[in-house]
C-alpha positions in Angstrom: 141.8 120.1 94.8 141.2 123.4 96.8 139.7 123.2 100.2 137.2 125.9 99.2 135.7 123.7 96.5 135.4 120.7 98.9 133.7 122.7 101.6 131.4 124.3 99.0 130.6 120.8 97.6 129.8 119.4 101.0 127.5 122.4 101.8 125.8 122.2 98.5 125.3 118.4 99.0 123.7 119.1 102.5 121.5 121.9 101.3 120.3 119.9 98.2 119.6 116.9 100.5 117.4 119.0 102.7 115.6 120.8 99.8 114.8 117.6 97.8 113.7 115.8 101.0 111.3 118.7 101.8 110.1 118.6 98.3 109.2 115.0 98.5 107.3 115.5 101.7 105.6 118.6 100.4 104.4 116.8 97.4 102.5 114.3 99.6 100.9 117.0 101.6 100.0 118.9 98.4 98.2 115.9 97.0 96.3 115.6 100.2 95.2 119.2 99.9 97.0 120.4 103.0 97.7 124.0 101.8 99.2 125.6 104.8 101.7 122.9 105.6 102.5 122.5 101.8 103.1 126.2 101.6 105.4 126.3 104.6 107.4 123.3 103.3 107.5 124.9 99.9 108.9 128.2 101.4 111.6 126.2 103.3 112.4 124.1 100.2 112.8 127.2 98.0 115.0 129.0 100.5 117.2 126.0 100.8 117.4 125.5 97.1 118.3 129.1 96.2 121.0 129.1 99.0 122.5 125.9 97.4 122.4 127.3 94.0 124.0 130.5 95.2 126.8 128.6 96.7 127.3 126.5 93.6 127.5 129.6 91.3 129.4 131.8 93.7 132.8 130.3 93.0 134.4 128.7 89.9 132.2 125.9 88.5 134.3 122.7 89.1 133.8 119.0 89.3 133.5 119.0 93.2 130.6 121.5 93.2 128.8 119.6 90.4 129.3 116.3 92.3 128.0 117.9 95.5 124.9 119.1 93.7 124.2 115.7 92.2 125.0 113.9 95.4 122.6 116.1 97.4 119.8 115.5 94.9 120.2 111.7 95.1 120.6 111.7 98.8 117.5 114.0 99.2 115.5 111.7 97.0 116.3 108.7 99.1 115.9 110.5 102.4 112.6 112.0 101.2 111.2 108.6 100.3 112.5 107.1 103.6 110.9 109.9 105.6 107.4 109.6 103.8 107.4 105.9 104.6 108.5 106.4 108.2 105.9 109.1 108.8 103.4 106.9 107.0 102.1 109.9 105.0 99.5 109.6 102.3 96.9 106.9 101.5 97.0 103.5 100.1 94.5 101.3 98.2 94.1 97.8 99.6 92.6 95.0 97.4 91.7 91.7 98.8 90.8 89.0 96.2 89.5 85.6 97.2 88.0 82.7 95.2 85.9 81.7 98.2 84.4 85.1 98.8 85.8 85.8 102.4 82.5 85.6 104.4 82.5 88.2 107.1 85.7 90.1 106.0 83.9 93.1 104.5 81.6 93.3 107.5 84.5 93.1 110.0 86.3 96.0 108.1 83.2 98.0 108.0 82.6 97.5 111.8 86.2 98.6 112.4 85.4 101.9 110.6 86.9 101.2 107.2 84.9 102.1 104.1 84.8 99.1 101.8 83.5 98.3 98.4 83.0 94.7 97.2 82.8 93.4 93.6 81.8 89.9 92.5 83.6 88.7 89.5 84.8 85.7 87.6 88.4 84.5 87.1 89.7 81.6 85.1 89.2 79.4 88.1 85.7 80.5 88.8 83.9 83.1 90.9 85.9 85.6 93.0 85.1 88.4 95.3 87.1 91.7 95.4 87.1 93.8 98.5 88.7 97.2 98.1 89.3 100.2 100.4 91.5 103.3 100.5 93.0 104.0 103.9 95.4 106.5 105.4 98.9 104.7 105.2 99.2 105.0 109.1 96.0 102.8 109.4 97.2 100.0 107.2 98.5 97.9 110.2 95.1 98.2 111.9 93.3 97.2 108.8 95.5 94.1 108.2 95.1 93.2 111.9 91.3 93.2 111.5 91.7 91.2 108.2 94.3 88.6 109.7 91.7 85.8 110.1 90.8 85.9 106.4 94.3 86.6 104.9 95.2 83.0 104.3 92.3 82.7 101.8 93.1 86.2 100.1 95.5 87.7 97.7 96.3 91.2 99.0 97.5 93.9 96.8 98.6 97.4 97.9 98.8 100.4 95.7 99.7 104.1 96.0 97.1 106.1 94.2 97.4 109.6 95.6 95.1 111.4 93.1 91.5 111.5 94.5 88.8 112.7 92.2 85.5 111.9 93.9 82.3 113.6 95.1 82.5 111.3 98.2 84.1 112.3 101.5 87.7 111.2 101.9 88.5 107.9 103.8 88.8 108.0 107.4 92.0 109.6 108.6 92.6 111.6 105.3 92.3 115.3 105.7 91.1 117.6 103.0 
């Protein structure tokens, strides 16, 4: 087990961790339409990637370099997801469903600046009301704080739906 292969494997793993993490973050910004930031992150991602590949292909292809490459990819994926969550990037769809039609909830969310849509429907148990909104992930805590008085009568679902095809302006806090 030559030292050169171990050093190369560690360097490849570190570089791949960085480039895959940058790629995950860049993807969120790309979906949000933030061109300059996406381009800058893409540039850094590409430079880091090509450096890792160059190191991987410079010496003899061996198990250690291959493991370094795979380890970096796995760690970069995990770190990228963790970073996106920590930075609260992107948007999230919030659905609140109640059989009792939570009187005042939609109005309270509207007064707090959230754009809400309500739907009346029927379930197996009878009439229901669905309140739906899309918010910047960083505003989720504020939304849930406003909704707290009604949460014991609602089922709340959260969903990541990053693709936005709409003639309407983006939700508060989401940049074009």
